[in-house]
C-alpha positions in Angstrom: 111.2 94.9 143.3 109.3 92.1 141.7 111.1 90.4 138.8 109.9 91.7 135.4 107.7 94.4 136.9 107.7 97.6 134.9 109.2 100.4 137.0 109.6 103.0 134.2 108.6 106.5 135.1 105.3 106.1 133.2 104.4 102.9 135.1 105.2 104.6 138.4 103.7 108.0 137.6 100.1 107.7 139.0 101.4 106.1 142.2 104.2 108.7 142.7 102.2 111.9 141.7 98.7 110.8 142.6 97.6 110.7 138.9 99.1 110.4 135.5 99.0 112.7 132.5 96.1 110.6 131.2 94.0 111.7 134.2 93.3 115.4 133.8 92.6 117.7 136.8 89.8 120.2 136.8 91.7 122.9 134.8 93.5 120.4 132.5 92.7 119.2 129.0 93.9 116.0 127.3 95.8 115.8 124.0 94.9 118.1 121.1 93.8 115.9 118.2 94.2 116.5 114.5 91.9 115.1 111.9 94.6 112.6 111.0 94.6 111.3 114.6 90.9 110.9 114.6 90.9 109.1 111.3 93.5 106.6 112.6 91.7 106.0 115.8 88.3 105.5 114.0 89.9 103.0 111.6 91.4 101.0 114.5 88.5 101.1 116.9 85.4 101.6 114.9 84.3 104.2 117.4 82.3 107.2 116.3 84.2 110.5 116.6 81.8 111.8 119.3 82.8 108.8 121.5 86.4 110.0 122.0 86.6 113.6 120.8 85.8 116.6 122.9 85.1 119.7 121.0 86.1 123.0 122.6 85.2 126.3 120.8 87.9 128.9 120.8 87.7 132.7 120.4 90.1 134.3 117.9 92.1 135.5 120.8 92.3 132.1 122.5 93.2 130.5 119.2 96.0 132.9 118.6 97.3 132.5 122.2 97.2 128.7 121.9 99.2 128.7 118.7 101.7 131.2 120.1 102.4 129.1 123.2 102.5 125.9 121.1 104.5 126.5 117.9 103.9 122.9 116.8 100.2 123.8 116.4 100.7 126.9 114.4 98.0 127.0 111.7 95.7 124.5 113.6 92.9 127.1 113.7 93.3 128.3 110.2 90.2 126.3 109.1 88.4 125.9 112.3 87.5 127.7 115.6 87.2 124.4 117.5 89.9 122.6 119.4 89.6 118.8 119.2 90.8 117.0 122.3 90.7 113.5 123.7 87.6 113.0 125.7 87.8 112.1 129.4 85.3 110.1 131.5 85.4 109.6 135.2 88.6 111.6 135.4 90.6 109.7 132.8 91.1 109.5 129.1 88.5 107.2 127.5 91.4 105.0 126.2 93.1 104.6 129.6 92.8 101.0 130.8 94.1 99.2 133.9 97.5 98.6 132.3 97.8 101.9 130.5 96.7 103.1 127.1 94.5 100.7 125.2 95.5 102.1 121.8 98.3 100.5 119.9 101.3 102.8 119.6 100.8 103.0 115.8 97.2 104.4 116.4 97.8 106.9 119.2 97.6 110.6 118.7 100.9 112.1 117.6 100.7 114.5 120.5 100.5 111.5 122.9 103.6 109.9 121.4 105.5 113.1 121.7 104.7 113.9 125.4 106.5 115.3 127.4 108.4 116.6 124.4 106.9 119.2 122.1 108.0 121.3 119.1 109.6 124.7 119.8 110.2 127.5 117.3 113.4 125.7 116.4 113.9 122.1 117.5 112.1 120.8 120.5 111.4 121.6 124.2 109.5 120.1 127.1 105.8 120.8 127.9 106.7 122.0 131.4 109.2 124.5 130.0 106.3 126.3 128.2 105.5 127.7 131.6 109.1 128.4 132.7 109.3 125.8 135.4 107.7 122.7 136.8 106.1 124.7 139.6 104.6 127.3 137.3 103.5 124.5 135.0 101.6 122.9 137.8 99.9 126.1 138.8 98.9 126.8 135.1 97.2 123.5 134.7 100.0 121.6 132.9 100.1 118.0 134.2 103.3 116.9 135.9 105.6 114.4 134.3 107.5 112.1 136.6 110.1 111.3 134.0 110.9 115.0 133.4 111.2 115.6 137.2 113.5 112.6 137.7 115.7 113.2 134.6 119.1 114.8 135.3 119.5 115.9 131.7 117.7 116.0 128.4 119.7 113.1 127.2 118.7 111.1 130.2 115.1 112.0 129.6 115.3 110.8 126.0 116.8 107.5 127.2 114.0 107.0 129.7 111.6 107.0 126.8 113.9 104.9 124.6 113.8 107.6 121.9 116.6 109.4 120.1 116.8 112.8 118.6 116.2 111.5 115.1 113.0 109.7 116.0 111.8 112.7 118.0 112.4 115.0 115.0 110.4 112.6 112.8 107.5 112.8 115.3 107.6 116.6 115.3 107.6 116.6 111.5 104.7 114.3 111.5 102.8 116.6 113.9 103.5 119.7 111.8 102.3 117.9 108.7 99.0 116.8 110.4 98.4 120.3 111.7 98.9 121.7 108.2 96.3 119.3 106.9 93.8 119.8 109.7 90.8 119.8 109.7 91.0 117.3 106.9 92.8 113.9 107.5 96.3 113.9 106.1 95.6 110.9 103.8 92.6 112.7 102.2 94.4 115.8 100.9 96.8 116.0 97.9 100.5 115.6 98.9 102.3 118.9 99.5 106.0 118.4 98.7 107.3 120.9 101.2 105.2 119.5 104.0 105.7 115.8 103.7 106.8 113.9 106.8 110.6 113.9 107.0 112.7 110.9 107.9 112.3 108.4 105.1 112.6 104.9 106.6 112.5 106.5 110.0 108.9 107.6 109.5 107.6 104.4 111.0 110.0 104.3 113.9 107.8 106.2 116.3 105.3 103.3 116.3 107.7 101.6 118.7 107.0 104.1 121.4 104.7 103.1 124.3 103.7 106.5 125.7 100.3 107.9 126.1 99.7 111.7 125.7 100.5 115.5 125.4 98.5 118.5 125.7 
């Protein structure tokens, strides 16, 4: 092993599994975006929305099914029938560079910072557990996660991403607040006391994370 070479699960993922979660397969979609995500990315990059957002129309049945499978996005389709997702080009996220995500951690979509974790009805779960097992997840189009496959426990998985439960909870609260505001950016609507992002000083902690995506 070369000295100083990053051998974290994310750094080894594409090599070990053939492609990373930032390189969607034919039946896969990249991270779901909120208007707040889009606003942050535009402010940081100067890109037009069409350059990095893929719009996917949903039927009422599909929208209901999506929110049922992903409790963190409950209410996402309240004001829209279109799912906003990160755009892919040449089989990869438009923000994926040779050394990983080209967006600063403070700019990345909240869903990307969360992956492979995601909100559950109560607390949190893993994206692969939405399908019941890693095998079923793969067959359903859910991308594989090397870190989740290598971890021997949930605590070990948290440590592999250098995140604790407190910071994970703050990210989940942030996602729920952004979904509540969607399809308007969170900073363009009047504050709603019951829906403010929890965590106080911990609100900015997730910016330390260096991960790249979630469906």
